N, C-alpha and C positions, 0 to 999 in steps of 0.2 A: 503494501500500499504506500502512497506517495507519501511524504514526508516535506514540513516546511523544514530549511534548513537555515540559520543566521550564520554568515560568514562575515565574524568582525574582526578586522585586521585592523593590525597597530597602526595610528597615525604617524606619518613620518615628518619629522617636523621642519619647518618651513626657514630653515635660516640657512642654508646651502644644499647644492645637490646630493642624492644618498649613492651610497658605495656598495658593492657587492657584498659587504657585511650586514649591510640593513638587510637587504633583499632577500639574501638566504636566512632569516629570523624571521620577518611578516610577510614577505611577497610570496615568493615561489612556494612554499608549502599552503598557503591558504588558496593559491589558483590552483593547484595538482587537485586539492581534496575538492574544491568547488566544482571544477570539469566532472570530477567523477562523480560528485553526487548529482549532477546534473545529467550526466549520462546514465546514472541508475534510474532516473525517472523523478527525483526529488526536484522540488520548488525552491532552489536556491535565491537567498537574497545577500550576494555579498557587498559591502559595504566601508569604505572609510574616507580618508580626506588629508589633507595636511592641516597640521597642528599649527597656528600664525599666530599664538599670545604668547604675552611673558616676556620677562627679562631677557631671556639671550635674543630675542628677536629684537629686540632694541637694541641691545649691544652691537648686536652684528650690524644691525641699520647703520649707529652712530659709525663703525669701523668705515664703513663705505659712502658714507656723507648722503644719504638717502633717508627718509620716512621708513617706519615700521610698516605701513601700509605699503608702499612701494616696494619694499624688502621681500616682503608675505606674496604679494602679487607677481612679481619675477620669479619666485624658486615655486608657487602654485604651480607656473605653469612649465616649467623645467622639471620639476618630479613628475608631474602628470604624463607630458611627453615619455620621458623616462621608463613608466611602469607600463606605458601603453605601449610601447617597443620592446619588452620583456613580455607582452600577452598576457597580462595581469587581467581577468575577465570580469573586472569590477562592474556590477550593475549601478553601482552611483559612488564614484570616487571626488569628493565635494571638497569642501573646507571651513574652516571653523568660523570665519568673518563673516559669516551671512546671517541675516535677519532672521531665518529659522533656527539656525545654533544658538543665537542669543535667547531668543523666547523660549526655547525647550531647557536651555542649560538653569534661565532663571525659576522655571517652573519646576525645577528638580529641586533647584535651591529652596525656593518657599514651601513645597513640598515636604523635606527635612525641617525646617526652621518650625512650620506649623505643629509637626507631629514631635518637637522637642528634643532633636536630634543636633541641631546647630544651635551654639551659643555665643555670645561675644565672649572675647579675653583679654585682657591684656598681657601683651605677651613682651619678651624680649626680639626684637628683629635685628638681621646682618645690613649694613649700611657700608659704602664704600666710602672711606673718608676724604677719598679726593673729588668722587663727583657727587655725592651727596645722595645716589640712587640704592634702591634695593639690592639687595645680592641671592638670587634666589638659590635655595638648599643645596641645589645640585651645582652650584659653581663655587661651592665651597668645602675645601679638603682639609683633613688633619688626621690626625692620630686617634682611633676609635676607643671610649671610654672603657668598653667593653671588654676585649679583645686586644687592645693593641696594635691594632692593622693600621699604618701610616697613610694608607691611602684611602680611608672611608671617607663617604661625601656628605654633605649636612643634612640630608633626609635618610640615608642611609648607609650602612656598610654591607661592602660587597663582602668579603670575607667571613662575618658571623650572621649576617640576615637579620640583625636586627634594626628596628627602626631608630633612629637619631634625630635630635635638632641641633642646630649647626652651634647653639652655645654649649651644648656637652662634649664638642669635639675639643681636643688636645690641641695646642697648637694653630688653631685655625688658619686658614690662607685662602686670599682670594684667587681662584681659578683664571682671572680674569687679569688679573696685573700684578699678582703675589704679595698685595698686601694685606696687613692684618684688618679684617673686617673690626667695624665699631658697631657695637649691640646697643639700642637703644630700645626705650619702652614705645609699644605702640598697641591699638586696639586691633584684631582680628576676631572674625568667626571660625570658629573649630567644629569639625567634625567628630560628635562623640562615638569613638569608634569603641572605646569599652562596653559601651552598650549594645553591642554585637556579638560579643564574645561568643555568648552561649548558642545563639541562631548563625554564626559562622561554621563554629565548629560541628553541631549538629551536620548542617549542609555539604562542609569538608567530608566528614567521615561517612556521609553515603556516597562519595565518589569512589571509594576504594575500590581498588582493581580495574576502575576504568580511566583515571587521568595516568599519565607519565610519571612513576615512582618520584621521581627528583621535584617533580612541580608539588606532586599533594606534600611530599614529607616538608619541604621547603617551608609551604603554608601553613600547616598543622603547626610548626615550632615558631610561629608567629605569633599563634594564636594567645601567650602565655604573655606577653607583654604591650598588647594594644595599648598605645595610648592617644587623648584627644589629637588631632590633626587641625592645622590651619587650613582651612580654605578659602582665605582672601590675600591679599597682597598689598603694599603700598606703592603704587603704580596707575600710570594712565592709559596703559595700553592692554584691553582685555575686557571682557563681558562684566557690566555695569552690577552692584549686589543690588538687586530688587527689591529695596525695604523703605519706608519713608524716612529722611535724615542721610541717607546712606546712596541712594540710585545717582544722584546729581552733583555728588563728590568725584573731583578730577582726580583726585590721589587715593582711590579705593576701587580693588576691582577682584573680582573671582580669580583667584591661583588657576593656572594653565592647567594644572594637574587633574585639578578639579573639574574645569570643563570641557577639555579635552576627553575624558573617558565616555562622558556624555555625549560624544560625538555620535558612537553607534547608533546611538537610539535617534538623535538630531538628522542622521544622514538616511535612517529608513525612513523618517515622515516627510523628509522631501522628496526621498524617491517613490512615495506615495504620490504625494503632490502633483509631481512631475510626470507621473504615470497615468493621470486622469482620475486616479480612486483615491481619496484622501486619508480613508481608513484602511487601505491595504495594507498598513504596517502590522496593524494589529496581527493579522495570522503568524508572521513571525514573534513577537512580543509576549501574546495574550494566548494562543491557543495552546493548550495544555501537551497536546502532541506535536507540539515544535520543538526542534534543538537549534542549541545557540554555541557554536562554536569561536573561540576568541584565540588570535595566532601573534604572537611576538615572540621578542628575544629574552632572555632569562633575565634580563636587567628589569622587566617591567612587569615581573611576574605579581609583584605584592599589588600593585595599581588593581590587576584585573582578577585576584583571587581573594582579596580581602575588600580594597576598599570599594571598587565600585558594586561589588555583590551587599557590601554595609549601606552603600548609597541607594541600592534598589530597595532594600529590605527595609531600609528608614523611610522611602517614600512609599512602600507598600502598607507603610504602620506595622513591620513585624520584628521589630527589634523588641530591645527591654522594655521598653514605657508604650508598646504599643501602636496606637494609631490609628487612622484612615488613609485611606489611597487617593493620593492627589487626582487633578483635575484628568491627567491621561488613562488613569485607571492601573489596575495592579500589572507588574511589569515583570517579565521570567528574569530566573537568574542565570548566568552561563551555565550551559551543560558540560562543556570543560574549555579547560584554558591549555591550549596547545603551544608550549614554549618551546623554543628551540634554544642551544648551547650559541658560545660564539665561535665565529669564524673567523679563525687570525690568519695573519697574512706574511707567506717564509718567516712563521715563528716570531711574530710581532702583532699585536694588537691593532685590530684597524682605528685609525684616529684622522679625521681631517685636520685637528689641530697641528698634529704631530707629524703631517705629511707623509703617513704610512694607509694609503688608501689606494684604491682603483674607482673610480666614478663607474656607476651604469652607462652613462653617456658615452664615457670613453673605451669603454669595453667592446658595445655594442656597435659601433664605428667600426671595429673592426673583426669580432668574434659574430656567428651565428647564436640568436636568443637562444634557441633550443641547445644550443652547446653548454651554453651556462646553466641554463634550467637543468639539463640530464647531471652536469657535475653538482650541482647542489643538491639535486636527488641521491643519489649515490656515493657520495662523499662530502656531503653537507657538515653541519652540527646538531642532526637531528638530537641527538643525546648525549654530545658530551663535547666539548670545543673540540674541534678540527682546524688545521691547518689548510689554508690555500696554498699551491704551489705551482707555479707556472708548467712545472714537469709534468707534475699529473696532470694537470687540464690537457695540455698537448697528449700525454697517453691516452686519456679518457677520450679525447676524439678522435686522435685516431686510430686507436686498436678496437674501441668499442662504437662508435656512433659511423665511423668511415669504414672499417676494416670488418666489423660482424653486421651491424644494422643497413647500413649503405651498398656493405656486397650482398647482401641478401635482396635487398629489393631490386638491384641493377641487375644481377645476371638472372635474376627470375622471372622476371620483364624483358629484359631482353632479348633470352631464349625463345620464351613464349612469342614476342612481337615479330621477331626474325622468321621464325617457324612457320607459325600458324597469323600472325596477324589479329588474333585475338585470344580470348581466355579460352585454352582448348576444353573437350567436353573430357570428363574421367570415365574411362572402361572400367576393367573389375581389377577391384582394390585388393594390394596385399595386404601382409600383415605389418609390414615395416610402413606402409601407406596408413594404416586405420590408427596404427600406434601414436602417428606423429600428429594427425588429426584428432584422438583423443587428447592426446598430452593439451595440444593448444585449446581446445574446448576448456578441458578443465581449469586451464590457468583465469577463468574469467572469475569463478566464484573466491578463487585461492587469492588472486591479486586482487580484489575487491574487496573484500575482508580485510586486508593489509589497509587499503585505503580508506577504508568507513574508520579504521581505527588511528589514521594519522603514522601509519607504520610507513612511511614513504620511501627508506632505505629499503625494506622487504622489500615491497610491492612492486618498485622496479626493478630489481635483481630477480626477482621470481618472472616477470616480462621478458626479461632478456634471456634467461634461459631457455625459452620458448623460440628466441630468436637463434642462440647457441645451437638446439636443436636443431632447426631447419637446416641450417648450413650444416652441418653434420650430416643430414638425411642425403642433401643434395651432391655431397662430394662421395658418402655412400652409393648413391644411384649412379651417379653418372651420367644422367642422360643425353650429353654431348658427345657421348661413345657410341650410343644407341640409335645410330642413321638408318638400320635394317630393323627395325622397330619400330615405326613412328607412333603406334599405337599406346605404348609404353611410354614413350616421351610424354604425349598427352597426359598420359593420367599422372606420371612423375610433375611434371609443370602445373597440371589442374591444383592438386596436392600442395606442393610448392607456394602458387599464388594465392590459395585458401588462407596458409598460414599466413603468409606476407600481410593480406587484409587483416586476419586475427590480431598478430602481433602490430598492427597500425595502431588496431581499436583500443588494445591494453597500454600502449605508451601515448595515446593521446592527451592523456592529463599533463602528462609530462614534458611531451616535445608533439604541441598542435599546430604550430609553425610546418612541419616536415609531415607531421601527420595529413594536413590537407592536400600537401603535394604527391604523397602516397597515394590516397584517395583519387587524385585527378588521374594520376599514373594509369590507375587500372582499371579507367573508364569512369568511377565516378561522376555524376552529374551534382550540381547544387553546391551549398555549403554543407561541410563537414564539421567542423567544428568551428565556429562563429571565435572572433578576435574581435577585442576591445577597440573601439572609435573614442577620439576628442570631438567636443562638442563644444559651444560657445553658447551661453546660457545667461538670461540676467538676473539679479538679485531682485529683492522685493524694492530695494530703492535705487534701482535704473544700473545699479553695476555691474560691469561684463566679467565674466571669469569662464575659465572654462573648467567641463567635468567629464569624468571618462564615464562611458556605459556602453551596452552594445546590445546586440540578438545572438544570444546564446542557442537558441533551440534550434540546433543545425539538425541534420541526419542522424551525428554521433549518437549511439547508444549503446550499451554494456552488456553486449553479444556477441557470439559468432554469427554473420549473416552469409548463408552460401554464395559464392559466386557465382553469376550466371555466367555459362557458356555462351561464346559468341561477341561479349562486348569485345569491341574494338579494341587494339592495345598498341600505343606508338612508341619506340625506343624512348627509353627512359632518361632522363638528367639529372645529375651527380645530387645527390642527397644533401652531403656535408661537404665540407671541403678540408684537405687534409692540410694539416699544418706545419711549416716548416719550423723546429724548434731554435735555428738560427735566428730566423725573421721574429718570433715570436719572443726571444732574448733581447734581440736589437729592440724592440717596439716598450719594452720592460719600462724602462727610465722613462718613458714618454708617458705611459699609464701611470707613472706613480705619481705624475704631477697634477696638483688639482686643476680642476677647470669647471667653468660655471656656463660656458657657452655650450 
C-alpha cells in the first residue's frame, strides 16, 4: 500500500558554495532514498532550502562588502544550481527568507509560548569587543569544561556530545578573529528542553532497532543533561519575535537554529500552496500512516533528535506542562533521523575556511555527477568517518563504472545492434540463462530492503553484484564465438539485455542520469527518471528567487520489466568516461582552491 514519505533534508547555509563533504551528508543519501521510495510507489515530498539568517551570514557579508540580503541571494542561487546539477530531486528547495517561512516560524514560537515551553530569561551573551556584534555560539571555541577537549564549540562539544553555553568554555576565543569575547547581560527567550526529558526519552526508546545505532546512542546519552536553550539573539538579521514589545525591536531576532529546523514544515506548506492545494502538506505531517525521514551530517544530530522533536512536542501540547496544539494542528515527529558521519579529504577534515575543500561546482565542471553520487554511495561516510582520496575516486570510476557497468551496457547493446538491429527474441533457455535471470529478479527485494532502511552501501554493492554476474555470464557464454548458432546468440543477448535493463533499474536511485541514457539506448520512450529543474518564483512581497522542483513521476518503477523483442537498437555511446590519473592529479590543485563562481 502506498505511503506518504517526507524526506526532510538538512538546510545548507547560504554563506558560501557547498563542498562535496556537505552533499555526502545531506544531499546524495536523501536523493537516493527519495528516488527509491518513488519507484516503490510511495508519495514522496522531498523538501529543503538555503538557511539564510544569523550572525555568520552577516559576518561573511561584511567581509565581502555587501548586505546580508545580497549575500543570501547570491549563494541561494549558487547552491540551488549546484544541487540541481547533482540531480537532487527536491519537490521544493526554497529558502528561509520568505514571508511564508517567517509566518510559520512565528506560529511555532507562539504555540510554544502559549503552552508555557518558552520563557524570557536574562543571560550572559557573547559579544565581539572590536565590533560590538553578538557572536553566535558556534563561532566561539575553547576547552570543554566536562571532558577537557580543546576544540569545543560554544553550543556543543563534539568530543563528549554535551550541550554547552559559551560562558562555560575555558579560555573561550572567537573563531572570527581570535579575540576573547566579552560576556554581557541580555534578555532572551529560552526553550525549556528539560520539560521534554520524559517525552523525548519515551519517543527515542521506541526507535530501538530502527535507527542507526550511533544516532540513537548519541541521542539517548544527551537526555540526562538537557538545559533550557536560548532561541533568540541580539541581531537585526532574522525572523522577528512575534510578541508585543518585541516584534518591532531592531535588535532582537529568533535564533537561526530555531527558525531553520522549522523550515521542513514551512517548505512543505509553501510546496502545497504552489501546487494549488494549500492543505496538501497535511498528508505528510498529520496522516498517522505517513513517515518522516531527516537527513543530515552527524554534527546536526542534536537539532533533529532532541531540539526539533521537543519543539514539535511543545507545539502539540505534549510536554510535561501539557497544552493544546496550535492553529496548524498536531504535527508528526520524525520517524527516523538518518545521519552520516564526516567525509574527510586526503586525511584532512573538509573546511572552507582552512582551504581544505572541493566545491561541488568545481567538481561537476570536470567529472560526471553520477560518478560522484556513486562514490558517495559506495565509499561515503554512511556509518563512520571516511576519507575521500583522488586515487580511490579514479579507481572506482574506471574499475566499476567504466570497466564493469559501462562495459556490460556497451558490449551487450553493441552486439545486439550489430547482429540483429533490435532486441532479439530468446529461444530455449539454459540453466545458466535462467540462473542469471533469477539472480537479477531476486535483487529487487534485496536491494529495496536495504534502501528502505537507508543502508545505501549495502544496496549499491548488491546492485553491482548483478552487474558483475552478468559480465561473468557473457564471458562464459562467449556469444561472439557462436557464429554458426544464431539462435543461441539471440538467447544469450536477450538474457544479457534483460539483465542490463534490470541493473539500470536497480541503479537508478544512485545513477539517475546514466540510467536515463541506458533507458534510451534500450529503445525506451519518454522520461525514465525525472530530473530536477530550477524555476523562478515570486514571494508575497514580490521578491524574485529560484526554487528547485520537478516532475518525478516518470516510467521508473521498482520491478523487473520484460524487454520486448523487436525494439530497435542503435550502437550505444559510452556511459562513463575513463579518467587519466595524471590529468586528475594535475587538476587537484585547482579543485582545492575555493570558487564561488
